[in-house]
C-alpha positions in Angstrom: 6.1 -149.4 149.6 3.8 -146.5 150.1 3.5 -145.2 146.5 4.3 -141.8 147.6 0.4 -141.5 148.8 1.5 -141.0 152.5 3.1 -137.4 153.9 4.3 -136.8 157.1 5.5 -133.5 158.8 8.2 -132.7 161.6 8.9 -129.5 163.7 12.5 -128.1 164.4 13.8 -125.1 166.1 14.9 -122.2 164.4 18.5 -122.7 165.4 18.3 -125.6 162.9 18.0 -123.3 159.9 20.4 -122.4 157.9 21.4 -119.2 156.1 21.6 -119.5 152.6 22.4 -117.2 149.5 20.9 -118.1 145.9 24.1 -118.2 143.4 22.3 -119.8 140.1 18.4 -120.0 139.3 16.6 -122.1 136.7 13.5 -121.5 135.0 12.3 -120.2 138.3 11.1 -123.3 139.9 14.3 -124.3 141.2 17.6 -122.5 142.2 21.3 -123.2 143.7 22.3 -121.7 146.8 25.5 -122.0 149.6 26.0 -121.7 152.9 28.8 -119.6 153.3 29.2 -120.2 157.1 29.6 -124.1 156.4 31.7 -123.7 153.1 28.9 -126.0 151.1 27.7 -124.9 147.5 25.3 -126.6 145.1 22.4 -126.8 147.4 19.3 -127.2 145.3 16.1 -125.3 146.2 12.8 -125.6 144.6 10.0 -123.6 144.9 7.4 -126.0 145.6 9.5 -126.2 149.4 9.0 -122.5 149.6 5.8 -120.3 150.1 3.2 -120.0 147.6 4.2 -117.3 144.7 8.1 -117.4 146.1 11.0 -116.1 143.2 14.1 -117.0 143.5 16.8 -114.4 142.7 20.7 -114.5 142.7 22.2 -112.8 145.3 18.8 -113.1 147.5 19.4 -114.6 151.2 17.1 -117.2 152.5 16.7 -119.7 155.3 16.0 -123.7 154.9 16.3 -126.8 156.6 18.9 -128.7 154.6 18.4 -132.5 153.9 21.0 -135.1 152.7 19.8 -137.1 149.9 21.1 -139.6 147.2 21.4 -136.6 144.7 22.9 -134.3 147.4 21.8 -131.7 149.9 18.8 -130.0 149.7 16.6 -127.0 151.4 13.1 -127.6 152.7 10.9 -125.1 154.3 12.2 -122.4 152.7 12.0 -118.8 153.6 12.9 -115.3 152.9 15.6 -113.8 155.2 
């Protein structure tokens, strides 16, 4: 309905963040990770949800908020650990 013209934000506590390990990288703009504590794999990460200049590396530890989408679990508000 909004045609992508509206944006919103929300604040959550630090306890809602999940610790992730990058397992696979793409062209630099995206990667995949796992949340070992929960047994989740294939979590999609995209650079647009990370700080400017952020680069993904295999084995890198990050924290993020996880959201369920029709395409699977995705990370938002990505930060270095």
